[in-house]
N, C-alpha and C positions, 0 to 999 in steps of 0.2 A: 262904608263897610269894606273891609279888606277883602280883595279877591283872593280866593284860595286856589292855588295851582295844583292840579292833580296829575299823577302819573299812574298808569295801569301796567302791572307786571303780569304778563300772560295775555293771550289773545283768543281764548276759547269762548264757549257759549256764555259762561257766567260773566266774563269780562265784557262781552258785548251787551249783556243786560245792564250791567252797571254803567257802561258808557252811555247807553240810551237814557238811563235815569238821570245822569249828570246833566244832560241837555235841558232838563226841566227844572234844574236847581239854580236859583239866582245867586250871584256873587261868587261863582267858581267857574273854572274852565279846565278842560282836559288838555294839558300841555304836551304830554309825551306818553308813548306806549313802548313797551319792550317785549320782544320775543327772542327765542334762540335762532330765529330765522329772519334775515333782513326783509325778505319778500313778504312774510306774514305780518311783520310789524308795519311795513309800509302800507299794505292793503288795509289793515285795521285802522291805521292813522288816517288814511284817505277816507275811509268809510265814516269815521266819526269826527273828521276835521280836527285832528290833533296836530299841533305844530311840528312835533318831532317824532321820528320813528327810530328805535334803536334795535340792533341785532344782537344785543347782549344785555343781561340784567345789570351788569356792573356799570354800563354807561348811564342807564336810567338812575340808578342809585346815586351816581356822582353828579347828576345834573343840578346845578345850583339854583335853577329856576323853579324847582319842584318843592312844594310844601309838604305833600302827603302822597303816599303810594298805596294803592289798592293791590293786595296780593291775590291773584286769581289763577294760581297754578294748582296742580294736584296736591292733596294734603301732605304727601310724603316730602314735598319740597317747601312746605310752609316755614319750617324752622330755619333752614339755610337762607332762603330768600328774604324772609323778614329780618333775620339777623344782619344780612348785607345792607338792607335799607337803614336799619337802626344805627349801625356802625357808621353810616354816612349821614347821621343826624337827620334822618327823614322820619316824619310821623308815619304810622302804619295802620291801615285797616286790613286785617288779615281774614280771609275767608274761613268758614267753619269746615271741619273741626279745626280748632286753633292749631293744634299739632297732633302727633300720633299719641302722645301720652303726657302725664303730669310732669315728668322730668324735663321734657323739651319745652313745655309751657312755662315752667318756672324759669328756665334759662332765658327765654325771650322776655319775660316780665322783668327779671332782674337786669337784663341788658338795657331795656328801655328806661328803667329807673336810673341806671348808671349814666346813661347818655342824656337823661332828662328830656325824652321825647315822648309824644303821645302814642299810645298803642290801644287798639280795640279789636275784639273779635267781631267779624261781620255777621252777627246773629240778627239779621234784619227783622225776623219774626217779632222780637221783643219791642221794636220801635214802630210797628204798624199801628195806626190810629185805632183800628178795631180791637187789637189786643191790649192797647193801653186803656181803652174803655172797659174791657173785660176786667182788667186789673183794678180799675177804679170801682167798678160794681162790687167786686169782692171786698176791697178795702173799706168800702162804704157800708158794708154789712147787708147788701141787697139780697143775698141768698143765705145770710147767717153764716155760721161756721162751716167751712168747707169740709166735706166728709170723704169725697171720692173724686178723682180725676181720671178720665179715660181718654187717651190720645193715641192715635196710630198714624203711621206714615209708611206706606209701602206700595210697591209697583212690581210688575213683572218685566224682567229683562232676560232675554235669552242668554244662556250660559256662553261665556267667551272668556277663556283664561287670560287673554291678552287685554281685556278691558279693565279699566280702573275699578269697576265694581266687583270683579271676581278675582283679580290678581293680588295675592298677598304682598308681593313686592311693591305694589302701588297702594297699600293700605286698604285693600278691598274689604267688602262685607257691608251688611246693612247698618250695623251700629254706628260706625263713624260717618257713613255717607248720609243716612237719613234718621237713624236712631237718636242722633244728637238733638234733633228738633223736639220730639216729645219730652226728652229728659230736660232740656233747657226750658221748655214751656212749664213743666211741673215746678221746677225750682224757681222760675220767675213768678208764678202765681202764688206759690206758698211761701217764698222768701226764706227757705231754710233747707238744710240737708236732711236726707232720710236717716232714720235710726237703724234700718235694716233693709237689705237688698236681696231679693230672690229673683233668679232669672234662669231661663232655659233658651237654648239656641239649636237650630239645625245647622250643623257644620257640614258644608258641602264638600264635593270632591276636590275643590281647590283649597280646602282648609280655611275658608273664611265663613262667617255666619251669613247664611242666606235668609233666615228668618229668626226672629227672637221675640220673646215675651219677657217683660221686666216688671216686677212689682216693687215699688218704693213704699216702705212702711214707716209711719211716724208714731211716736209715743202717744200723741194726742188723738189716736184712733182715726188717722187719716191714711187712706190708701191711694196710690197712683198706679193705675194699670196701663202700661205703656207697651207698644209693640212697633216693630219695623221690619221691613222686608225688601229684598231686591228680586225675589222670585215669585211673589204672589201679590195680587191686587187686594190689599187689605183695607184700602181707604185712607183718608187723611183728615178725619174730623176729630173734634175734641168735645167732651162733655164734662162740665164741672158741676158737681152735685153738692148742694149745701143743705143745712137743716131746714131752710125756709124756701128754697127755690133751686132752679137749674139754669145753667147757661149753656147754650149750644153754639159751637163755632164751626162752620163748614170750612174745610181746607185751612185749618188753624195756622199752618206754617206760612200761608200767604193770604191771611184773612182780610177781607174788606167789609165784613159784616158780622154781627153777633146778635143773638136773641136771648132775652131774659124771661124766664117763666116762673110761675109759682109751682108748688108741688103737684098741682092738678093739671099742669101744662097749659094754663091760661097765660097768654103772652102779656107781660107787664111792660116791657121796654124793648126797643130795637136800636141797632146802630148800623148805618149803611154809609160808607164813604168810598166811592171808587178812587183808585189810585190816579194821581196826576200822570204818572208814567207807567211804571210796572212794580212799584213798591220798594225798589232799591233806593229811591230818592230820599226816604226818611233816614236811613242810616248815613247817607252822604251829608244830609243837613245836620245831623247830630255831630258828626266829625267836624264839619265846618264851624259849628257853634263852639265846640270845645276848643278848637284851635284859636278862634278869635278871642276867647276868654282866657287863654293861656293854661287850660287844663291839660293834665297828662293822662287822664283817663275819663271815661264817661260815667257820670253818676247814674245814668239809666242802664248802662251795660258795663259795670265795673269788672276789673280784672280778677278780683277775688271770686266772683261768681263764675267766670270762665274757668278758673282753676278748680272750683268745686265740681263743675260738670265734668271736667276731665278726670277728676278723682273717682266719680261715680262710674265712668266708662272704663277706667283702669281696673276697678274692682270687679266689674262685670266680666271683662275679658280674662282677668286672672282666674275667675271661677270656671270659665269655659276652657282655659288653657290655650287661648288664642294669642300667640306671640308672633309679631311680624318679623320678617328676616332682618330688618334694620335693628330691631331691638335685640335679637339674638347676637348680632355682631357686637353691639355695644356692650352687652352683658359679658360676652366672652373676652372682650378686649380690656 
C-alpha cells in the first residue's frame, strides 16, 4: 500500500484536530506543515512529529515529497491557498466552506481539472460512519419517503468585530461558518437540489448574519427546516421524518450514533460507533483511497455537490443582501 504523504497548510485548531486524526490512519504520514510564522510552524511540527516546518505556504506547495495538502486557514484564504497548491500539482483537501461563493468554487474546480489533480471539500460530516448508516437507512426505505428534515447548528459567541465569526472581511456570519453543515446534510440525505428557498436572518451590527432560518422546499412535498447561529445556543441535532418512521441524530455534524424509530417512537434500530480518533480520520482515509485509486474526486463527496451547496448559500446571501468586502471589490473591478 502506497504511503500517502500529507502537508497541512495552517496551524490553528482545525489543523491540530486533523493532524491528531492522521496519527490514527494507516498508510499515511504528516510530512510537512506551513504557517506564515516560522516559530508557529516549528511548534506545530514538533507537536505532531512532522518532518518539515515551513514559514511560508509557497514552500509547502513546492515540496516534491508531498502528495496532498490539507487547507486549514480561514475561508477567505481558501481560494488563493488551494489554487497555489493545485498549480504546484498537489492534491487538495480544502476545509469548509469550500470558498466564499460559487464563482470562486468554480475557479478551483476548473483549475484542478486543468492540472488533473484531486480536489475535495473537507465536509467530514458526510463521511462519518453514523451518517453513512443514516443515509443507508433512508435509501433502504426504513422510514419510507422522507417528508421533513430538521437540522440546526448554533452556539453563542460574544461579539468581537475582530474575530472571524463577526468580521465581514473574514467572511463572518453563521451561514458560512456553521450553516453549511445543515445545508450539506439535507442535500446529502435527499440527493437533490431544492426547488424553492425561503430564509430569514438577523443581520447584526457588523453586517453579517448572527442567526438564520432556512427552508428548503422540494416539489415532491419535502421540507427541510434548517437553522444556524453564532449568537444563540440553538443546538446541533437532526431529525429526519419519513412516512413510516423517524431518525434522530444527536450532534449530527459530528455524529457517532443514530436512532431509528417507528411513528410511535418505538426504537427499531440503533447505531453506535465511537471515533478511533476525533472523526477527521474518515475524510483522511477517503482522500488516501482516492489517491491510491487515481481518482480526481471522491464519489462519496463529489465536487458537483460542493458546488450545489455553494449555489444554495449564494442564493440565500443574495436575498439577505449580504455581500463580503472581497466580493464588492471583485464586482467593481
